[in-house]
TIRO-2110 file (N, C-alpha, C; in Angstrom, 1 decimal):
// TIRO-2110
88.5, 97.2, 105.0, N, 1, A
88.9, 96.8, 106.3, CA, 1, A
88.1, 95.8, 106.7, C, 1, A
88.4, 94.7, 107.5, N, 2, A
87.5, 93.6, 108.0, CA, 2, A
86.7, 94.1, 109.0, C, 2, A
85.5, 93.9, 109.0, N, 3, A
84.7, 94.1, 110.2, CA, 3, A
84.6, 93.1, 111.3, C, 3, A
84.6, 93.8, 112.6, N, 4, A
84.6, 93.0, 113.8, CA, 4, A
83.2, 92.9, 114.5, C, 4, A
82.7, 91.8, 114.7, N, 5, A
81.5, 91.6, 115.2, CA, 5, A
81.4, 90.4, 116.1, C, 5, A
80.3, 90.2, 116.7, N, 6, A
80.0, 89.0, 117.6, CA, 6, A
80.1, 89.3, 119.1, C, 6, A
80.1, 88.3, 119.8, N, 7, A
80.0, 88.6, 121.1, CA, 7, A
81.5, 88.6, 121.9, C, 7, A
81.6, 89.4, 122.9, N, 8, A
82.9, 89.4, 123.6, CA, 8, A
83.4, 88.0, 123.9, C, 8, A
84.9, 87.9, 123.6, N, 9, A
85.3, 86.5, 123.8, CA, 9, A
85.0, 85.5, 122.7, C, 9, A
84.2, 85.8, 121.7, N, 10, A
83.8, 85.0, 120.7, CA, 10, A
84.9, 84.8, 119.7, C, 10, A
85.1, 83.7, 119.2, N, 11, A
86.2, 83.5, 118.2, CA, 11, A
85.6, 83.8, 116.9, C, 11, A
84.3, 84.1, 116.7, N, 12, A
83.9, 84.5, 115.4, CA, 12, A
83.8, 86.0, 115.5, C, 12, A
84.8, 86.7, 115.5, N, 13, A
84.9, 88.1, 115.7, CA, 13, A
85.3, 88.8, 114.3, C, 13, A
85.9, 88.1, 113.2, N, 14, A
86.3, 88.8, 112.1, CA, 14, A
85.3, 88.5, 111.1, C, 14, A
84.8, 89.6, 110.3, N, 15, A
84.0, 89.5, 109.2, CA, 15, A
84.8, 89.9, 108.0, C, 15, A
85.2, 89.0, 107.1, N, 16, A
85.9, 89.3, 105.9, CA, 16, A
85.4, 88.2, 104.7, C, 16, A
85.5, 88.8, 103.5, N, 17, A
85.3, 88.1, 102.3, CA, 17, A
86.6, 88.0, 101.6, C, 17, A
86.9, 86.9, 100.8, N, 18, A
87.9, 86.9, 100.0, CA, 18, A
87.4, 86.5, 98.5, C, 18, A
88.1, 87.3, 97.6, N, 19, A
87.7, 87.2, 96.1, CA, 19, A
88.8, 86.9, 95.2, C, 19, A
88.3, 86.4, 94.1, N, 20, A
89.3, 86.1, 93.0, CA, 20, A
89.0, 86.9, 91.8, C, 20, A
90.0, 87.5, 91.3, N, 21, A
89.6, 88.2, 90.0, CA, 21, A
89.3, 87.3, 88.8, C, 21, A
88.3, 87.7, 87.9, N, 22, A
87.9, 87.1, 86.6, CA, 22, A
87.7, 88.2, 85.7, C, 22, A
87.6, 87.8, 84.4, N, 23, A
87.2, 88.8, 83.4, CA, 23, A
85.8, 89.4, 83.5, C, 23, A
85.6, 90.6, 83.0, N, 24, A
84.1, 91.2, 83.0, CA, 24, A
83.7, 91.0, 81.4, C, 24, A
82.8, 90.2, 81.0, N, 25, A
82.3, 90.1, 79.7, CA, 25, A
82.1, 91.5, 79.1, C, 25, A
82.4, 91.5, 77.9, N, 26, A
82.2, 92.8, 76.8, CA, 26, A
83.2, 93.8, 77.0, C, 26, A
84.4, 93.6, 77.9, N, 27, A
85.5, 94.7, 78.0, CA, 27, A
86.7, 94.1, 77.4, C, 27, A
87.7, 95.1, 76.9, N, 28, A
89.0, 94.8, 76.3, CA, 28, A
89.8, 93.9, 77.4, C, 28, A
90.6, 93.1, 76.6, N, 29, A
91.6, 92.2, 77.1, CA, 29, A
92.9, 92.8, 77.0, C, 29, A
94.0, 92.7, 77.8, N, 30, A
95.3, 93.1, 77.5, CA, 30, A
96.2, 92.0, 77.2, C, 30, A
96.8, 91.8, 76.0, N, 31, A
97.6, 90.7, 75.8, CA, 31, A
99.0, 91.2, 75.5, C, 31, A
99.9, 90.2, 75.6, N, 32, A
101.4, 90.5, 75.4, CA, 32, A
101.6, 90.7, 73.9, C, 32, A
102.6, 91.7, 73.8, N, 33, A
103.2, 91.6, 72.3, CA, 33, A
104.4, 90.8, 72.2, C, 33, A
104.3, 89.8, 71.3, N, 34, A
105.4, 88.8, 71.2, CA, 34, A
105.1, 87.6, 71.8, C, 34, A
106.0, 86.5, 71.7, N, 35, A
105.8, 85.1, 72.2, CA, 35, A
105.6, 84.9, 73.7, C, 35, A
106.5, 85.9, 74.3, N, 36, A
106.8, 85.5, 75.6, CA, 36, A
105.8, 86.4, 76.6, C, 36, A
105.3, 86.1, 77.7, N, 37, A
104.5, 86.8, 78.6, CA, 37, A
105.1, 86.9, 79.9, C, 37, A
105.8, 88.0, 80.2, N, 38, A
106.5, 88.1, 81.4, CA, 38, A
105.5, 88.2, 82.8, C, 38, A
104.2, 88.5, 82.5, N, 39, A
103.2, 88.4, 83.6, CA, 39, A
103.1, 87.2, 84.2, C, 39, A
103.2, 86.2, 83.3, N, 40, A
102.9, 84.7, 83.8, CA, 40, A
104.0, 84.3, 84.7, C, 40, A
105.2, 84.9, 84.7, N, 41, A
106.4, 84.8, 85.6, CA, 41, A
106.3, 85.3, 86.9, C, 41, A
105.3, 86.1, 87.1, N, 42, A
105.1, 87.0, 88.3, CA, 42, A
104.7, 86.1, 89.4, C, 42, A
105.5, 85.9, 90.5, N, 43, A
105.2, 85.2, 91.7, CA, 43, A
105.1, 86.2, 92.9, C, 43, A
105.7, 85.9, 93.9, N, 44, A
105.5, 86.9, 95.1, CA, 44, A
106.7, 87.7, 95.2, C, 44, A
107.7, 87.6, 94.7, N, 45, A
109.0, 88.3, 95.0, CA, 45, A
108.8, 89.7, 94.3, C, 45, A
109.3, 90.7, 94.9, N, 46, A
109.2, 92.1, 94.3, CA, 46, A
110.2, 92.2, 93.1, C, 46, A
109.8, 92.8, 92.2, N, 47, A
110.6, 92.9, 90.9, CA, 47, A
111.6, 94.2, 91.1, C, 47, A
110.9, 95.2, 91.7, N, 48, A
112.0, 96.3, 91.9, CA, 48, A
112.3, 96.9, 90.5, C, 48, A
113.7, 97.5, 90.8, N, 49, A
114.3, 98.0, 89.6, CA, 49, A
114.7, 97.1, 88.5, C, 49, A
114.6, 95.7, 88.7, N, 50, A
114.9, 94.8, 87.6, CA, 50, A
113.7, 94.7, 86.5, C, 50, A
112.6, 95.3, 86.9, N, 51, A
111.5, 95.2, 85.9, CA, 51, A
111.7, 96.1, 84.8, C, 51, A
111.6, 95.7, 83.6, N, 52, A
111.5, 96.5, 82.4, CA, 52, A
110.1, 96.6, 81.9, C, 52, A
109.6, 97.8, 81.6, N, 53, A
108.3, 97.9, 81.1, CA, 53, A
107.9, 97.1, 79.9, C, 53, A
106.8, 96.4, 79.7, N, 54, A
106.4, 95.5, 78.8, CA, 54, A
105.4, 96.2, 78.0, C, 54, A
105.0, 95.8, 76.7, N, 55, A
104.3, 96.1, 75.9, CA, 55, A
103.0, 95.3, 75.8, C, 55, A
101.8, 95.9, 75.9, N, 56, A
100.7, 94.9, 75.8, CA, 56, A
99.8, 95.6, 74.7, C, 56, A
98.8, 94.6, 74.1, N, 57, A
98.0, 95.4, 73.0, CA, 57, A
96.5, 94.9, 73.6, C, 57, A
95.5, 95.8, 73.2, N, 58, A
94.1, 95.6, 73.7, CA, 58, A
93.5, 94.8, 72.5, C, 58, A
92.7, 93.7, 72.9, N, 59, A
91.8, 92.9, 72.0, CA, 59, A
90.6, 93.8, 72.1, C, 59, A
90.2, 94.4, 71.0, N, 60, A
89.1, 95.5, 71.0, CA, 60, A
87.8, 94.6, 70.5, C, 60, A
87.9, 93.2, 70.0, N, 61, A
86.8, 92.6, 69.4, CA, 61, A
86.9, 91.3, 70.3, C, 61, A
85.9, 90.4, 70.4, N, 62, A
85.7, 89.2, 70.8, CA, 62, A
86.0, 88.2, 69.7, C, 62, A
85.8, 86.8, 70.0, N, 63, A
86.4, 85.8, 69.0, CA, 63, A
85.2, 85.9, 67.8, C, 63, A
84.1, 86.4, 68.2, N, 64, A
82.9, 86.4, 67.1, CA, 64, A
83.1, 87.8, 66.3, C, 64, A
84.0, 88.7, 66.7, N, 65, A
84.2, 90.0, 65.8, CA, 65, A
83.4, 91.0, 66.5, C, 65, A
82.6, 90.7, 67.5, N, 66, A
81.9, 91.9, 68.1, CA, 66, A
82.7, 92.8, 68.9, C, 66, A
82.5, 94.3, 69.0, N, 67, A
83.3, 95.1, 69.7, CA, 67, A
83.2, 95.0, 71.1, C, 67, A
84.3, 95.2, 71.8, N, 68, A
84.6, 95.2, 73.2, CA, 68, A
84.6, 96.8, 73.8, C, 68, A
84.2, 96.8, 75.0, N, 69, A
84.2, 98.2, 75.4, CA, 69, A
85.6, 98.5, 75.9, C, 69, A
85.9, 99.9, 76.0, N, 70, A
87.3, 100.1, 76.7, CA, 70, A
87.3, 99.8, 78.2, C, 70, A
88.2, 99.3, 78.6, N, 71, A
88.3, 98.8, 80.0, CA, 71, A
89.5, 99.6, 80.9, C, 71, A
88.9, 99.9, 82.2, N, 72, A
89.8, 100.4, 83.2, CA, 72, A
90.7, 99.6, 83.6, C, 72, A
90.3, 98.3, 84.0, N, 73, A
91.2, 97.1, 84.4, CA, 73, A
91.2, 96.1, 83.3, C, 73, A
92.0, 96.3, 82.2, N, 74, A
91.9, 95.3, 81.2, CA, 74, A
92.2, 93.9, 81.7, C, 74, A
91.5, 92.8, 81.3, N, 75, A
91.8, 91.6, 81.7, CA, 75, A
92.9, 90.9, 81.1, C, 75, A
93.9, 90.4, 82.0, N, 76, A
94.9, 89.6, 81.4, CA, 76, A
95.0, 88.3, 82.0, C, 76, A
94.8, 88.2, 83.3, N, 77, A
94.8, 87.0, 84.1, CA, 77, A
94.9, 87.2, 85.5, C, 77, A
94.9, 86.3, 86.4, N, 78, A
94.9, 86.3, 87.9, CA, 78, A
96.2, 86.4, 88.4, C, 78, A
97.2, 86.7, 87.7, N, 79, A
98.6, 86.8, 88.4, CA, 79, A
98.6, 88.3, 88.8, C, 79, A
98.1, 89.1, 88.1, N, 80, A
98.3, 90.5, 88.4, CA, 80, A
97.2, 91.3, 87.7, C, 80, A
96.8, 92.4, 88.3, N, 81, A
95.8, 93.4, 87.6, CA, 81, A
96.7, 94.4, 86.8, C, 81, A
95.9, 94.5, 85.6, N, 82, A
96.4, 95.5, 84.6, CA, 82, A
95.4, 96.8, 84.8, C, 82, A
96.1, 97.8, 84.9, N, 83, A
95.2, 99.1, 85.2, CA, 83, A
95.8, 100.3, 84.4, C, 83, A
94.6, 101.0, 83.9, N, 84, A
95.1, 102.2, 83.2, CA, 84, A
95.3, 103.4, 84.1, C, 84, A
95.8, 104.5, 83.7, N, 85, A
96.4, 105.4, 84.9, CA, 85, A
95.3, 105.9, 85.6, C, 85, A
94.1, 106.1, 85.3, N, 86, A
93.0, 106.5, 86.1, CA, 86, A
92.7, 105.5, 87.1, C, 86, A
92.6, 104.2, 86.7, N, 87, A
92.3, 103.3, 87.6, CA, 87, A
93.4, 103.1, 88.7, C, 87, A
94.6, 103.3, 88.4, N, 88, A
95.7, 103.2, 89.3, CA, 88, A
95.5, 104.3, 90.4, C, 88, A
95.2, 105.5, 90.0, N, 89, A
95.2, 106.7, 90.9, CA, 89, A
94.0, 106.2, 92.0, C, 89, A
92.9, 105.7, 91.5, N, 90, A
91.8, 105.2, 92.4, CA, 90, A
92.3, 104.0, 93.5, C, 90, A
93.0, 103.3, 92.9, N, 91, A
93.3, 102.0, 93.6, CA, 91, A
94.7, 102.1, 94.5, C, 91, A
95.4, 103.0, 94.1, N, 92, A
96.7, 103.0, 94.8, CA, 92, A
96.7, 103.2, 96.2, C, 92, A
95.9, 104.2, 96.8, N, 93, A
95.6, 104.4, 98.2, CA, 93, A
95.2, 103.0, 99.0, C, 93, A
94.4, 102.4, 98.3, N, 94, A
94.0, 101.0, 99.2, CA, 94, A
95.0, 99.8, 99.0, C, 94, A
95.9, 99.9, 97.9, N, 95, A
96.7, 98.8, 97.6, CA, 95, A
98.1, 99.1, 98.0, C, 95, A
98.3, 100.3, 98.5, N, 96, A
99.8, 100.7, 98.6, CA, 96, A
100.6, 99.7, 99.4, C, 96, A
100.0, 99.2, 100.5, N, 97, A
100.8, 98.2, 101.4, CA, 97, A
101.1, 96.6, 100.8, C, 97, A
100.4, 96.5, 99.9, N, 98, A
100.2, 95.0, 99.5, CA, 98, A
100.8, 94.8, 98.1, C, 98, A
101.1, 96.0, 97.1, N, 99, A
101.4, 95.6, 95.9, CA, 99, A
102.5, 96.7, 95.4, C, 99, A
103.3, 96.3, 94.3, N, 100, A
104.0, 97.2, 93.8, CA, 100, A
103.5, 97.4, 92.3, C, 100, A
103.6, 98.6, 91.8, N, 101, A
103.1, 99.0, 90.5, CA, 101, A
104.2, 99.0, 89.5, C, 101, A
104.0, 98.1, 88.6, N, 102, A
105.0, 97.8, 87.5, CA, 102, A
104.5, 98.5, 86.2, C, 102, A
105.4, 99.3, 85.5, N, 103, A
105.0, 100.1, 84.3, CA, 103, A
104.8, 99.1, 83.1, C, 103, A
103.9, 99.4, 82.3, N, 104, A
103.8, 98.8, 81.0, CA, 104, A
103.2, 99.9, 79.9, C, 104, A
103.1, 99.5, 78.7, N, 105, A
102.6, 100.3, 77.8, CA, 105, A
101.5, 99.5, 76.8, C, 105, A
100.5, 100.3, 76.4, N, 106, A
99.7, 99.5, 75.3, CA, 106, A
100.3, 100.0, 74.0, C, 106, A
99.9, 99.1, 72.8, N, 107, A
100.4, 99.5, 71.6, CA, 107, A
100.2, 100.8, 71.0, C, 107, A
99.3, 101.7, 71.7, N, 108, A
99.3, 103.0, 71.4, CA, 108, A
100.1, 103.9, 72.1, C, 108, A
100.8, 103.5, 73.1, N, 109, A
101.8, 104.1, 73.8, CA, 109, A
101.2, 104.7, 75.1, C, 109, A
100.0, 104.4, 75.4, N, 110, A
99.2, 104.9, 76.7, CA, 110, A
100.0, 104.1, 77.8, C, 110, A
100.2, 104.8, 79.0, N, 111, A
100.5, 104.2, 80.2, CA, 111, A
99.7, 103.0, 80.8, C, 111, A
100.3, 102.0, 81.0, N, 112, A
99.4, 101.0, 81.8, CA, 112, A
100.3, 100.7, 83.0, C, 112, A
99.7, 100.1, 84.1, N, 113, A
100.5, 99.6, 85.3, CA, 113, A
100.0, 98.3, 85.6, C, 113, A
100.8, 97.4, 86.3, N, 114, A
100.6, 96.1, 86.7, CA, 114, A
100.5, 96.2, 88.2, C, 114, A
99.4, 95.9, 88.9, N, 115, A
99.5, 95.8, 90.4, CA, 115, A
99.9, 94.3, 90.7, C, 115, A
101.2, 94.3, 91.1, N, 116, A
101.7, 92.9, 91.5, CA, 116, A
101.8, 92.6, 92.9, C, 116, A
101.0, 91.8, 93.4, N, 117, A
100.9, 91.4, 94.8, CA, 117, A
102.1, 90.9, 95.3, C, 117, A
102.8, 91.4, 96.1, N, 118, A
104.0, 91.0, 96.9, CA, 118, A
103.7, 90.4, 98.1, C, 118, A
102.6, 90.7, 98.9, N, 119, A
102.4, 89.9, 100.3, CA, 119, A
101.9, 88.6, 100.1, C, 119, A
102.7, 87.8, 100.8, N, 120, A
102.4, 86.4, 100.8, CA, 120, A
102.0, 86.0, 102.3, C, 120, A
100.8, 85.3, 102.5, N, 121, A
100.4, 84.9, 103.9, CA, 121, A
100.3, 83.3, 103.9, C, 121, A
100.3, 82.9, 105.1, N, 122, A
99.8, 81.5, 105.3, CA, 122, A
98.5, 81.5, 105.9, C, 122, A
97.5, 81.7, 105.0, N, 123, A
96.1, 81.7, 105.6, CA, 123, A
95.0, 80.6, 104.9, C, 123, A
95.6, 79.7, 104.2, N, 124, A
94.8, 78.6, 103.7, CA, 124, A
94.5, 77.6, 104.8, C, 124, A
93.3, 77.2, 105.2, N, 125, A
93.0, 76.2, 106.1, CA, 125, A
93.0, 74.8, 105.3, C, 125, A
94.1, 74.2, 105.1, N, 126, A
94.2, 73.0, 104.3, CA, 126, A
93.3, 71.9, 104.7, C, 126, A
93.2, 71.7, 106.0, N, 127, A
92.2, 70.7, 106.4, CA, 127, A
90.8, 70.9, 106.1, C, 127, A
90.2, 72.0, 106.0, N, 128, A
89.0, 72.2, 105.6, CA, 128, A
88.8, 72.5, 104.1, C, 128, A
89.8, 73.1, 103.6, N, 129, A
89.7, 73.3, 102.2, CA, 129, A
89.6, 72.0, 101.4, C, 129, A
89.1, 72.0, 100.1, N, 130, A
89.1, 70.8, 99.2, CA, 130, A
90.2, 71.0, 98.4, C, 130, A
91.3, 70.2, 98.4, N, 131, A
92.3, 70.4, 97.5, CA, 131, A
92.7, 69.1, 96.8, C, 131, A
93.4, 69.2, 95.6, N, 132, A
94.1, 68.2, 94.9, CA, 132, A
95.5, 68.4, 95.1, C, 132, A
96.3, 67.2, 95.4, N, 133, A
97.7, 67.3, 95.6, CA, 133, A
98.5, 66.5, 94.7, C, 133, A
99.7, 66.7, 94.3, N, 134, A
100.7, 66.1, 93.5, CA, 134, A
101.1, 64.7, 94.4, C, 134, A
100.9, 63.6, 93.6, N, 135, A
101.1, 62.4, 94.4, CA, 135, A
102.6, 62.3, 94.8, C, 135, A
103.6, 62.8, 94.0, N, 136, A
105.0, 62.6, 94.2, CA, 136, A
105.5, 63.5, 95.4, C, 136, A
105.0, 64.7, 95.5, N, 137, A
105.5, 65.6, 96.6, CA, 137, A
104.4, 65.8, 97.7, C, 137, A
103.2, 65.7, 97.4, N, 138, A
102.2, 66.0, 98.4, CA, 138, A
101.8, 67.4, 98.4, C, 138, A
102.4, 68.3, 97.5, N, 139, A
102.1, 69.7, 97.5, CA, 139, A
100.8, 69.9, 96.7, C, 139, A
100.1, 71.1, 97.0, N, 140, A
98.9, 71.3, 96.5, CA, 140, A
98.9, 71.7, 95.1, C, 140, A
98.1, 71.0, 94.3, N, 141, A
98.2, 71.1, 92.7, CA, 141, A
97.0, 72.3, 92.3, C, 141, A
95.8, 72.0, 93.0, N, 142, A
94.6, 72.7, 92.8, CA, 142, A
93.7, 72.8, 94.0, C, 142, A
93.2, 74.0, 94.1, N, 143, A
92.2, 74.1, 95.4, CA, 143, A
90.9, 74.3, 94.6, C, 143, A
90.0, 73.1, 95.0, N, 144, A
88.5, 73.2, 94.5, CA, 144, A
87.7, 74.0, 95.3, C, 144, A
87.9, 74.1, 96.7, N, 145, A
87.2, 74.9, 97.6, CA, 145, A
88.0, 75.5, 98.7, C, 145, A
88.0, 76.7, 98.8, N, 146, A
88.9, 77.5, 99.6, CA, 146, A
88.1, 77.7, 101.1, C, 146, A
89.0, 77.4, 102.0, N, 147, A
88.6, 77.9, 103.4, CA, 147, A
89.8, 78.6, 103.9, C, 147, A
89.7, 79.8, 104.5, N, 148, A
90.9, 80.6, 104.9, CA, 148, A
90.7, 80.9, 106.3, C, 148, A
91.7, 81.1, 106.9, N, 149, A
91.9, 81.3, 108.5, CA, 149, A
91.4, 82.9, 108.5, C, 149, A
90.4, 83.3, 109.3, N, 150, A
89.9, 84.6, 109.2, CA, 150, A
90.8, 85.5, 109.5, C, 150, A
91.5, 85.1, 110.9, N, 151, A
92.3, 86.2, 111.4, CA, 151, A
93.5, 86.5, 110.6, C, 151, A
94.0, 85.4, 109.6, N, 152, A
95.2, 85.7, 108.8, CA, 152, A
94.8, 86.6, 107.8, C, 152, A
93.6, 86.7, 107.2, N, 153, A
93.3, 87.7, 106.1, CA, 153, A
92.5, 88.8, 106.6, C, 153, A
92.3, 89.1, 107.8, N, 154, A
91.8, 90.4, 108.4, CA, 154, A
92.7, 91.5, 108.3, C, 154, A
92.5, 92.7, 107.6, N, 155, A
93.2, 93.6, 107.4, CA, 155, A
94.0, 93.5, 106.2, C, 155, A
94.1, 92.5, 105.6, N, 156, A
95.0, 92.3, 104.4, CA, 156, A
94.1, 92.6, 103.2, C, 156, A
94.5, 93.3, 102.1, N, 157, A
93.7, 93.8, 101.0, CA, 157, A
94.0, 93.1, 99.9, C, 157, A
95.2, 92.6, 99.7, N, 158, A
95.6, 92.0, 98.4, CA, 158, A
96.8, 91.1, 98.9, C, 158, A
96.8, 89.7, 98.4, N, 159, A
97.8, 88.9, 98.9, CA, 159, A
98.0, 87.5, 97.8, C, 159, A
98.9, 86.8, 98.3, N, 160, A
99.1, 85.5, 97.7, CA, 160, A
99.2, 84.5, 98.7, C, 160, A
99.0, 83.4, 98.3, N, 161, A
99.0, 82.3, 99.3, CA, 161, A
100.5, 81.5, 99.2, C, 161, A
100.9, 81.2, 100.4, N, 162, A
102.1, 80.4, 100.2, CA, 162, A
102.1, 79.1, 99.3, C, 162, A
100.9, 78.5, 99.5, N, 163, A
100.6, 77.3, 98.7, CA, 163, A
100.3, 77.5, 97.1, C, 163, A
100.0, 78.8, 96.9, N, 164, A
99.5, 79.1, 95.5, CA, 164, A
100.1, 80.5, 95.1, C, 164, A
101.4, 80.6, 94.9, N, 165, A
101.9, 82.0, 94.8, CA, 165, A
101.7, 82.6, 93.4, C, 165, A
101.1, 81.8, 92.4, N, 166, A
100.8, 82.5, 91.1, CA, 166, A
99.6, 83.2, 91.2, C, 166, A
98.6, 82.9, 92.1, N, 167, A
97.2, 83.6, 92.3, CA, 167, A
97.2, 84.7, 93.1, C, 167, A
96.6, 85.7, 92.7, N, 168, A
96.4, 86.8, 93.6, CA, 168, A
94.9, 86.8, 94.1, C, 168, A
94.7, 87.3, 95.4, N, 169, A
93.4, 87.4, 96.0, CA, 169, A
93.2, 88.7, 96.5, C, 169, A
91.9, 89.3, 96.7, N, 170, A
91.7, 90.6, 97.4, CA, 170, A
90.5, 90.3, 98.3, C, 170, A
90.4, 91.3, 99.2, N, 171, A
89.3, 91.4, 100.2, CA, 171, A
88.4, 92.5, 99.9, C, 171, A
87.5, 92.6, 100.8, N, 172, A
86.3, 93.6, 100.6, CA, 172, A
86.7, 95.1, 100.3, C, 172, A
87.7, 95.6, 100.8, N, 173, A
87.9, 97.0, 100.6, CA, 173, A
88.3, 97.3, 99.2, C, 173, A
89.2, 96.4, 98.7, N, 174, A
89.4, 96.5, 97.1, CA, 174, A
88.3, 96.3, 96.4, C, 174, A
87.4, 95.4, 96.6, N, 175, A
86.2, 95.5, 95.6, CA, 175, A
85.2, 96.5, 95.9, C, 175, A
85.1, 97.0, 97.2, N, 176, A
84.3, 98.3, 97.4, CA, 176, A
84.9, 99.5, 96.6, C, 176, A
86.3, 99.6, 96.6, N, 177, A
87.0, 100.7, 95.8, CA, 177, A
86.7, 100.4, 94.3, C, 177, A
86.7, 99.3, 93.9, N, 178, A
86.7, 99.1, 92.3, CA, 178, A
85.2, 99.5, 92.0, C, 178, A
84.2, 99.1, 92.7, N, 179, A
82.8, 99.3, 92.5, CA, 179, A
82.6, 100.6, 92.8, C, 179, A
83.0, 101.4, 93.9, N, 180, A
82.7, 102.7, 94.0, CA, 180, A
83.4, 103.7, 92.9, C, 180, A
84.7, 103.2, 92.2, N, 181, A
85.1, 104.0, 91.2, CA, 181, A
84.6, 103.7, 90.0, C, 181, A
83.6, 102.7, 89.8, N, 182, A
82.9, 102.4, 88.5, CA, 182, A
84.0, 101.8, 87.6, C, 182, A
85.0, 101.1, 88.1, N, 183, A
86.1, 100.6, 87.2, CA, 183, A
85.6, 99.2, 86.5, C, 183, A
85.9, 99.2, 85.4, N, 184, A
85.3, 98.0, 84.4, CA, 184, A
86.5, 97.2, 83.7, C, 184, A
86.2, 96.0, 83.5, N, 185, A
87.3, 95.2, 82.8, CA, 185, A
87.7, 93.9, 83.5, C, 185, A
87.8, 94.0, 84.8, N, 186, A
88.0, 92.8, 85.8, CA, 186, A
87.0, 92.9, 86.8, C, 186, A
86.3, 91.9, 87.2, N, 187, A
85.5, 91.8, 88.3, CA, 187, A
86.0, 90.8, 89.3, C, 187, A
85.4, 90.8, 90.6, N, 188, A
85.8, 90.0, 91.5, CA, 188, A
84.6, 89.1, 92.1, C, 188, A
85.0, 87.9, 92.3, N, 189, A
84.0, 86.8, 92.4, CA, 189, A
84.3, 86.3, 93.9, C, 189, A
83.3, 86.2, 94.8, N, 190, A
83.7, 85.8, 96.2, CA, 190, A
83.8, 84.3, 96.2, C, 190, A
84.9, 83.9, 97.0, N, 191, A
85.2, 82.5, 96.9, CA, 191, A
85.1, 81.9, 98.5, C, 191, A
85.1, 82.9, 99.4, N, 192, A
84.9, 82.4, 100.7, CA, 192, A
84.5, 83.5, 101.6, C, 192, A
83.8, 83.4, 102.7, N, 193, A
83.6, 84.4, 103.7, CA, 193, A
83.6, 83.8, 105.0, C, 193, A
84.0, 84.7, 105.9, N, 194, A
84.0, 84.2, 107.3, CA, 194, A
82.6, 83.8, 107.9, C, 194, A
81.6, 84.3, 107.4, N, 195, A
80.3, 84.0, 107.6, CA, 195, A
80.0, 82.4, 107.4, C, 195, A
80.7, 81.8, 106.5, N, 196, A
80.4, 80.5, 106.3, CA, 196, A
80.6, 79.7, 107.7, C, 196, A
81.6, 80.1, 108.5, N, 197, A
81.7, 79.3, 109.6, CA, 197, A
81.3, 80.1, 110.9, C, 197, A
80.3, 80.9, 110.8, N, 198, A
79.9, 81.7, 111.9, CA, 198, A
78.8, 80.9, 112.5, C, 198, A
78.3, 81.4, 113.7, N, 199, A
77.0, 80.9, 114.3, CA, 199, A
75.8, 81.4, 113.7, C, 199, A
76.0, 82.4, 112.7, N, 200, A
74.9, 83.2, 112.1, CA, 200, A
74.4, 82.3, 110.8, C, 200, A
75.1, 81.3, 110.5, N, 201, A
74.6, 80.5, 109.3, CA, 201, A
75.7, 80.2, 108.3, C, 201, A
75.2, 79.7, 107.2, N, 202, A
76.2, 79.2, 106.1, CA, 202, A
76.0, 79.9, 104.9, C, 202, A
76.9, 80.4, 104.3, N, 203, A
77.0, 81.0, 102.9, CA, 203, A
77.9, 80.2, 102.0, C, 203, A
77.2, 79.5, 101.1, N, 204, A
78.2, 78.5, 100.3, CA, 204, A
78.5, 79.3, 98.8, C, 204, A
79.8, 79.3, 98.3, N, 205, A
80.3, 79.7, 97.2, CA, 205, A
80.7, 78.6, 96.3, C, 205, A
80.3, 78.8, 95.1, N, 206, A
80.9, 77.8, 94.1, CA, 206, A
82.2, 78.0, 93.8, C, 206, A
83.1, 77.0, 93.4, N, 207, A
84.5, 77.4, 93.1, CA, 207, A
84.6, 78.2, 91.9, C, 207, A
85.5, 79.0, 91.8, N, 208, A
85.7, 79.8, 90.6, CA, 208, A
87.2, 79.4, 90.0, C, 208, A
86.9, 79.1, 88.8, N, 209, A
88.2, 78.6, 87.9, CA, 209, A
88.6, 79.6, 86.9, C, 209, A
END
């Protein structure tokens, strides 16, 4: 939940941090079985009953042959979170309003779930963000530095941007739940905080790629 602070009538009343997921070193990755990867095609539209469970396999060693540890949230990419059954039970209460849970299986037959973010919001402050655009259309190609509208992300736990529908973002409550549940495999890196533009000072975050 976004915290409210500041002086009465102040525009700096919302305290929230936005995070991007990235892999946690030393833990399993979940990779597609076969040449196609349906997860890469996930955007903001709900899949509903049209979704057919997919098979994933765990890469239990790294490129140098060193063993990886079992992951609760095996890394696949930033389009969706891959969760084992126990991790899903922990995250479901905090994510229920913002994601749909799509079934999958690993190569050993264990149940997996994809937390597919279906909420899309218009929260990017394009004027203050640092973006690269396609010359032909003017659409955003890449965001080098994110600046969000604090009021738009307040109370939202997991979302996609209208300008970047392939990328999922989370806020403080999701990260606190992951950390409190000691879930490993995917970690979350802060990319923006409302404190950056507050009278209390500046917090700078390096871009996450």
